[in-house]
C-alpha positions in Angstrom: 0.0 0.0 0.0 1.4 3.4 -1.0 1.0 6.1 1.6 -0.2 9.5 0.3 0.1 12.8 2.2 -3.2 14.7 2.7 -3.4 17.3 -0.1 -4.3 20.1 2.3 -1.9 19.3 5.1 0.6 21.9 6.1 3.6 20.0 4.7 1.8 19.2 1.4 1.0 22.9 1.0 4.6 23.9 1.8 5.9 21.4 -0.7 3.9 23.1 -3.4 5.0 26.6 -2.2 8.4 28.3 -2.9 11.2 26.6 -0.9 12.2 29.8 0.8 8.8 30.0 2.7 9.6 26.7 4.5 13.1 27.8 5.2 11.9 31.1 6.7 9.4 29.2 8.9 12.1 26.7 10.0 14.6 29.5 10.8 11.9 31.4 12.7 10.8 28.4 14.7 14.4 27.3 15.4 15.4 30.8 16.5 12.4 31.2 18.7 13.0 27.8 20.3 16.7 28.7 20.9 15.7 32.1 22.4 12.7 31.0 24.5 13.7 27.6 25.9 15.8 27.3 29.0 19.6 26.8 28.4 19.5 23.1 29.0 16.8 22.6 26.3 17.9 25.2 23.7 19.2 22.6 21.2 15.9 20.7 21.4 14.0 24.1 21.0 16.1 24.9 17.9 15.3 21.5 16.5 11.6 22.5 16.2 12.5 24.2 12.9 14.2 21.2 11.5 11.2 19.6 9.7 10.6 22.9 7.9 14.2 23.0 6.8 13.9 19.5 5.4 10.7 20.5 3.6 12.5 23.5 2.2 15.3 21.2 0.9 12.8 18.9 -0.8 10.9 21.9 -2.4 14.2 23.4 -3.6 15.2 20.0 -5.1 11.9 19.8 -6.9 12.2 23.3 -8.2 15.7 22.5 -9.6 14.3 19.4 -11.3 11.3 21.2 -12.8 11.6 22.3 -16.5 12.2 26.0 -17.1 9.4 28.2 -18.4 11.2 28.5 -21.7 11.4 24.8 -22.1 7.7 24.4 -21.2 6.8 27.1 -23.8 9.0 25.5 -26.5 7.6 22.0 -25.9 4.0 23.3 -25.8 4.6 25.1 -29.1 6.2 22.1 -30.7 3.4 19.8 -29.5 0.7 22.2 -30.7 2.0 21.9 -34.3 1.9 18.1 -34.3 -0.7 16.0 -36.1 -2.6 13.4 -34.1 -0.5 10.5 -35.5 2.8 12.3 -34.6 1.5 13.2 -31.1 0.1 9.7 -30.4 3.5 8.2 -31.4 5.4 10.7 -29.1 3.1 9.9 -26.2 3.3 6.2 -26.8 7.1 6.3 -26.9 7.3 8.5 -23.8 5.2 6.1 -21.7 7.3 3.1 -23.0 10.5 4.9 -22.0 8.9 5.4 -18.6 8.5 1.6 -18.3 4.9 1.2 -19.2 3.3 -1.4 -21.4 1.2 0.6 -23.9 -1.8 -0.5 -25.8 -3.6 1.8 -28.3 -7.4 2.0 -28.0 -9.3 3.2 -31.0 -12.7 4.0 -29.6 -14.3 6.4 -27.1 -12.4 8.8 -24.9 -9.6 6.4 -24.1 -6.6 6.6 -26.5 -4.1 4.4 -24.6 -4.2 1.8 -21.9 -0.9 1.8 -20.0 0.3 -0.7 -17.4 3.2 -0.6 -15.0 3.8 -2.7 -11.9 0.4 -4.3 -12.2 -1.5 -1.0 -12.2 -3.4 0.0 -15.3 -4.3 3.6 -16.3 -6.3 4.9 -19.2 -5.1 7.9 -21.1 -7.1 10.4 -23.1 -4.9 12.4 -25.4 -6.8 13.1 -28.6 -8.1 16.5 -27.3 -4.6 17.8 -26.4 -4.9 21.0 -28.5 -8.2 22.1 -27.1 -7.9 25.7 -25.8 -10.1 25.1 -22.7 -10.8 21.8 -21.1 -14.0 21.5 -19.1 -15.5 18.7 -17.0 -17.1 16.7 -19.8 -14.0 15.1 -21.4 -12.7 14.2 -17.9 -16.1 12.7 -16.9 -16.2 10.6 -20.1 -12.6 9.4 -19.5 -13.4 8.6 -15.9 -16.5 6.6 -16.9 -14.4 4.7 -19.5 -11.7 4.1 -16.9 -14.2 2.6 -14.4 -15.6 0.3 -17.1 -12.0 -0.9 -17.8 -11.3 -1.1 -14.0 -8.4 1.3 -14.3 -6.6 2.5 -11.2 -6.1 5.9 -12.7 -7.1 8.2 -15.6 -4.8 10.6 -17.3 -6.0 13.4 -19.5 -3.4 15.3 -21.6 -4.2 18.9 -22.4 -1.9 21.9 -23.3 -4.6 24.5 -23.0 -6.4 25.9 -20.0 -8.1 23.5 -17.6 -11.1 25.1 -15.9 -11.3 25.2 -12.1 -14.4 22.9 -12.1 -12.5 20.4 -14.3 -9.5 20.4 -11.9 -11.9 19.9 -9.0 -13.5 16.9 -10.8 -10.0 15.5 -11.6 -8.9 15.8 -7.9 -12.0 13.9 -6.7 -12.0 11.2 -9.3 -8.4 9.9 -9.5 -7.8 11.7 -12.8 -4.5 13.3 -13.5 -4.3 16.2 -16.0 -1.0 16.3 -17.8 0.0 19.6 -19.4 2.8 22.1 -19.3 5.6 21.0 -17.0 4.2 17.5 -16.5 4.0 17.0 -20.3 7.6 18.2 -20.7 8.8 15.7 -18.1 6.9 12.9 -19.8 8.1 13.8 -23.3 11.6 14.6 -22.3 13.8 16.3 -24.9 12.2 14.8 -28.0 10.3 16.5 -30.8 11.8 19.9 -30.6 11.7 20.4 -26.9 14.9 22.1 -26.0 16.9 21.6 -22.8 16.8 24.1 -20.0 
């Protein structure tokens, strides 16, 4: 069983925030603990900030690993000029490089069925160029995923995703890949330049 941190927990929120916020909290707590605790307990008091310093280090590492804005823009532009057969091949190759078994599906909202470590996901990618993604394509993908007993649904979109669609995705184990996540998946292929 894979443990998952609650999305609204303090540490989860800090992991999504800039790293320096966690570092500032850690320094402030450590400094307050050092100043306010009796001399015998100062080291323990200063240690109160340590979890936040660790979160800052993790958030900084993630920020360093994230693709740059220029790379995201270049990849999105390159992907937006592709035809469906080109894009489908790029996505299929990317999932295979990531260790998935990939099967193309030619009907309905599901374009690929991917399997890795015994877990199956369905992928909807054909609407990747749509300027604005609402709830309906995600609902259709989710329904198809349930029919196939998939553990996850993945929708690929380079355009805007509405807040209601993001809310639906969060509630129904559906991941929306676009921008930085799509760059990570595709890697440096098809005209996506390095950072």
